[in-house]
N, C-alpha and C positions, 0 to 999 in steps of 0.2 A: 568824480570825487577820488582825491589822493588818499593813500594810506597814510596813517600816523606814522612819524620818524620812529625808528628803533632806537630804543634806549641801551647805551653800551655801559657794563657795569664798570665802576671805579676798580681800577687795579688794586691787587692785595701785595703788599711788602715793596721793597726797593726795585727799582727799574736798573738791573745790574749792568746792561748794557750801556745806559746812559751814565752811570756811576763809573763805570771803566773808561768810556770815552771822554769824559770830563776830567778824571785824573791824567789821562795821556795828555789832552790839550793844556791842563793845568802845568804839566811837567816841561811841555814844550814851551809854552809862553814864558815861564821862568827861564829856562836856560836861553831864550832868544833874549829876554831883557837883561840878563847878567852879560851876555856877549855884547849887547849894543853898549850897555853902560860901561863896559870893560872893567866890571866888577870880579875881583879874584875871592872867592869863598872855599872856605875849608869844606870839601865834600863829607869828611868824615863825620862833621858835628853838624853842621847847620842845614843843609839840603834834605836829609831824612827828618829832621824835626820840620821843617816846612811841609813835606809832603804828608806826613803824618796828620798835622793841623790842618792842612787844608782838605784832606781827604774826611775827616771827622766832621769839618764844617760842612762840606757837600752832602754827608750822610745826614747830618741833622737837619739842613733844610730840606732835603729829600723827604725826611720823615715828617716835618711839620707840614708839608705840602699834603703829604697824605691823610694826615689827620684832619686838617682843615677840609679837603674834598670829603672825605668821610662825614664830617660833622654837616656839611652843607647838604648832602645827599639824605640824610636822615631828617633834619629839619624840613626837607621839601614834601 
């Protein structure tokens, strides 16, 4: 007879390593797209805004995922 599987508790709070990794990849992808499309963007105004909005979007998506996971675990 096999033992029941162990239950791993849901993480609490944001996954900072994943968030930082995502921001680095988002920045690299944006720079590569701008380079390949030969787009000249004023770094002073546009790119910091893009990074802030992208970072906030990642935080919101991550928090929504954690809330949904927590609700699922409570309902079971």
